[in-house]
C-alpha positions in Angstrom: 0.0 0.0 0.0 2.8 2.4 0.9 4.5 1.7 -2.4 1.4 2.5 -4.3 1.1 5.8 -2.5 4.7 6.7 -3.3 4.0 6.0 -7.0 0.6 7.7 -7.0 1.8 11.1 -5.8 4.4 11.7 -8.6 1.9 10.4 -11.1 -0.7 12.8 -9.9 1.8 15.7 -10.2 2.6 14.7 -13.8 -1.0 14.6 -14.7 -1.7 17.9 -13.0 1.3 19.5 -14.8 0.4 18.1 -18.2 -3.2 19.3 -17.8 -2.0 22.9 -16.9 0.6 22.8 -19.7 -2.1 22.1 -22.2 -4.0 25.3 -21.2 -2.2 28.1 -23.0 -1.6 31.4 -21.2 -3.9 33.3 -23.6 -6.8 30.9 -22.9 -6.2 31.3 -19.2 -6.2 35.1 -19.5 -9.5 35.0 -21.4 -11.3 32.5 -19.1 -13.0 33.1 -15.8 -13.9 30.3 -13.3 -17.2 29.6 -15.0 -19.8 30.7 -17.6 -20.6 34.3 -17.3 -17.3 35.2 -15.5 -15.0 35.5 -18.5 -13.2 38.8 -18.4 -13.9 41.6 -20.9 -10.8 43.1 -22.5 -11.3 46.5 -24.1 -9.8 49.9 -25.1 -11.5 53.2 -25.8 -9.4 55.8 -27.7 -9.8 59.4 -26.6 -9.8 62.5 -28.8 -6.1 63.3 -28.0 -5.0 59.8 -29.1 -7.0 60.0 -32.3 -5.5 63.5 -33.1 -2.0 62.0 -32.7 -3.1 59.0 -35.0 -5.1 60.5 -37.8 -5.1 57.3 -39.9 -6.6 55.3 -37.0 -10.3 54.5 -37.6 -11.1 52.6 -34.4 -12.5 54.5 -31.4 -13.5 51.4 -29.4 -12.3 47.8 -29.5 -13.2 44.9 -27.3 -12.8 41.1 -27.0 -14.3 38.5 -24.8 -14.3 34.7 -24.8 -17.5 33.3 -26.3 -18.5 30.0 -24.8 -20.2 27.9 -27.5 -22.0 24.6 -27.6 -19.4 23.0 -29.8 -17.3 21.0 -27.4 -14.0 21.0 -29.4 -14.2 24.9 -29.7 -14.6 25.4 -25.9 -11.3 24.2 -24.5 -7.7 25.4 -24.0 -6.4 24.2 -27.3 -9.3 25.6 -29.4 -11.7 28.3 -28.3 -14.0 31.1 -29.6 -13.7 34.8 -29.0 -16.0 37.6 -29.9 -14.5 41.0 -31.0 -16.4 44.2 -31.6 -15.5 47.7 -32.5 -16.6 51.2 -33.5 -15.2 53.5 -36.1 -14.7 57.3 -36.3 -17.7 59.1 -37.8 -19.7 55.9 -38.2 -22.8 55.1 -36.0 -22.6 51.4 -36.7 -21.1 48.8 -34.3 -19.2 45.9 -35.9 -18.7 42.4 -34.4 -17.6 38.9 -35.3 -16.6 35.7 -33.7 -13.3 34.0 -34.3 -12.0 30.5 -33.6 -8.6 30.5 -31.9 -6.0 27.8 -31.8 -3.4 27.8 -29.1 0.1 28.2 -30.5 2.6 28.1 -27.7 2.3 31.3 -25.7 -0.1 32.8 -28.3 -3.3 32.0 -30.0 -4.0 32.3 -33.7 -7.5 33.2 -34.6 -9.6 33.0 -37.8 -12.8 35.0 -38.1 -16.0 33.2 -38.9 -17.2 33.7 -42.5 -13.8 34.8 -43.7 -13.8 38.0 -41.7 -10.1 37.9 -41.1 -7.2 36.6 -39.0 -5.3 37.8 -35.9 -2.9 36.7 -33.2 -3.4 37.2 -29.5 -0.4 37.4 -27.1 -0.2 38.4 -23.5 0.7 42.0 -22.7 1.0 43.0 -19.0 -2.5 42.5 -17.4 -4.1 42.5 -20.8 -3.6 41.1 -24.3 -2.1 42.3 -27.6 -4.0 41.6 -30.9 -2.0 41.9 -34.1 -4.3 41.9 -37.1 -3.5 40.2 -40.4 -6.9 41.3 -41.7 -10.2 42.1 -39.9 -13.5 43.0 -41.5 -16.8 42.6 -39.6 -20.5 43.0 -40.1 -22.6 45.8 -38.7 -26.3 46.5 -39.0 -25.7 48.8 -42.0 -23.1 46.7 -43.8 -19.5 45.6 -43.5 -16.5 47.5 -42.1 -13.4 48.2 -44.0 -10.4 46.0 -43.4 -8.8 47.4 -40.2 -5.4 46.2 -41.1 -5.3 48.7 -44.1 -5.2 51.7 -41.7 -3.5 52.4 -38.5 -5.5 49.7 -36.8 -3.2 46.7 -36.9 -2.3 46.4 -33.2 -4.6 46.7 -30.2 -3.5 46.6 -26.6 -6.6 45.6 -24.6 -6.9 45.8 -20.8 -9.3 44.3 -18.4 -12.5 46.4 -18.4 -16.0 46.3 -16.9 -18.3 43.7 -18.5 -20.4 46.4 -20.1 -17.5 47.4 -22.4 -17.9 44.1 -24.2 -21.6 44.2 -24.5 -23.2 44.6 -27.9 -25.1 47.9 -28.1 
C-alpha cells in the first residue's frame, strides 16, 4: 500500500502539470472560473489619441471569450472569442466571432465567415492583438479592413463587463 502511495503522488503531479501545460496562457487570461465570468478586455481611444493618430479609424475595440455549444471549440487548445469595434464618424457597431487555436504562448484566430485573422499574445495584465486582416458586419453593412489603416495592433486591458456588450 505504501509503495502504491509513493508511486501515485508523482503520477498525480505529472497529470496535473500536463493538464496545466495544455491550457495556454492566452486561454487562461480569457477564461473566468465559470460561464458568465470570462473577463472583458477593451480599449477606448480618446480625442487626444485620435488626433495623434489620424489614420486610426477605431474608437473602441473589445474582446471576450465566447463560450459555445461546440465541445471542441470550448477548451484550452481551441476556443472562440467575440470581437467588436466602433469606427470614427460611423454610427454602426461591428462584431464577429473568431475561432482561436493555441500556438505556444499565443493564440492564432480566424474570423468566422472569412472576416479575417489575428494573433493574440499576453501584454501586461491584458492582451495584444495583431491583425492580419479584420472586417466585420454591422447593422448597416461591413466594415473596411482594419489592417489597411493604423488599426493593426490593439492593446486591450481588463474592463468592466459592459464594455464588451453589444449595443
